[in-house]
Phi, psi and omega in degrees: 000139178241152177252122182261135175061033174280112192286083184294321180298317178296319180299317182299323182295338183259009183225179182288178183290342180278062190297310188297315181296316181291328177302310182289323184285321188264332183253330181244129002254009197251305193298322178269330182294330181292343181264353183269138175270116184264026176296132180304331182289347181260006176300133181067021176246134182292137172236137180262120182243129176254126182217122178053039177081004179245138181260132180237145173257119183248134174232120176277114180276323177201157179247117178236103188297339183276345193295321182262014171077012179200156183219145179292136184275174184255022176299140180278091183267141185274354182218147176282352181283349179239124177235137182243133181234147177241140176294142179249346175277130183276356179224154172221117184052044176069012176247147179301136191217139173205132182205158172232147171221154183239131174254125185235122178278098184287354176282350178286116184290347182274348181281145172242127180231148178174194185235142172233140180217156178254168181252108177059031173207165183234149176231154172289156175306325178296323177292322174298322179303315178290318181299324182271008180063050168058064174289166180292318184235133170227130181220140176299159189233255192280165172291158181210166180259124182295324188301313182237012175061033181258146175291145180255359183228161181298140173224133179228136176222124181051042177082355182263131179281112184262333182212148183257156169291146171285126187286325185244130181238125179284147179297155181257153176064235182277357181279112183262003181281163172248134182256121187254140179061045173292132175273106182279139179284152178209151172250136181212164172249124179285167183294343176272004178091357181276134177268151181201159170238131184215174179255126196243153172229132181247143181236115182293335181286312182272345182057040179241158173252119176259151185209163167215163187275340183245148179292156180236137176295124184289161179280129181259133177197143178288341179258116184286344186273077178247146177284179180290121179277118181301321182294335184286334187233006187295333183260005182283150180245158176285131181261113182272097191250148165270308174218158177204146177231122179268154180188238176123159359280171170296143181252320185226136175221132180054037176075012181228159179296129179209100185254114188266038184292324181298324180278327185265347175056046180276318185229145184277139169048241184272010183298338179293344179264002179281150177270129179212162167301146183227145166236133183204164178215154179202187181208158177259166183289343180257023168090022175259129173272135179245123173249133183232135173229124182247125178284149182196179181062030179230100186303134178068001177245306177195118183266347185098189181228158170281169176297322180294317177297321178297318178299319181296324177300316180295322178296319177299331181272003176087016181288140173267333175215151178205155183221143175279142175243186179299130182237220180061224180292347179279340187300124180199137177224119179252135172241119186053035178082358182259140178292144172261279173287158176269123179301147186276341178294137181302332182273359180100215184300131177277129174298137182228158180273355183204150175221159169256141183221157176223134177209000000 
């Protein structure tokens, strides 16, 4: 598809000097595409699009579904507020690739979004789908511990704190230290409807989620049994949430790649460059929630993505912020109860203690 008479010079006058980068980030493929009517009957017909106070004349010369690397799927969705897309390119950076993403208009008052979790047990996403009375979207969420089936990251639903961050994180690989009071990243929707990604601290006594906007270097000590450091949390604020999903590391901040793995201690050394199945979420500045599931660990079919590649996908989708969630064999995205990506575990869907859902 080509855009005819898109007044780039006029657009540049209304934006910062970083014209080319902002052009691709803000107009391609999402912010302007969401306003275009792609009805075949409108090919070679002028459409007037208003964006950020600037008027554009758009003419669709031809429709080529493969050109932007993704195509809208044929899931029977009950609302226009939820759109599901499938990747159409079989490769990403010369590696086998397959992914789905969901765009959700959170400004729609009829949508219900939130988190569901079990207590010391795990269910497959399909079992959660039945338990939640068949929502439109079900996606795996936070990291968890196999031994006792507990969530390792904050979870909030309708303002209620359902799961706490793990306070102490053991070093990975050759790192034998224990990192205490790591501020784990989480994405949430505040009670005023605004989405945000922040670094969180949970307190089981007050049952509150405290947060700050920037990552903090964790406290290093060979002894994990440290008390609460006043300096670690003195500047944190109470986060008034409707829902929240913890994970990490952060992938995108202010529309640019920003991977906070060093502060959150999620992956060892060069592991951030490994290809794996991924689950992640982010949001755009105009109130769209983005859910992403990347298939992986399947040679010549889909190898997965690195954290950096995952971040780039979100930037291409117009995200201002994005966060990585539990991936690998846990990655699963259901639409109307049907699998999108194929789970990488040989047995199929991995049971998990928590999911994010939309209905």
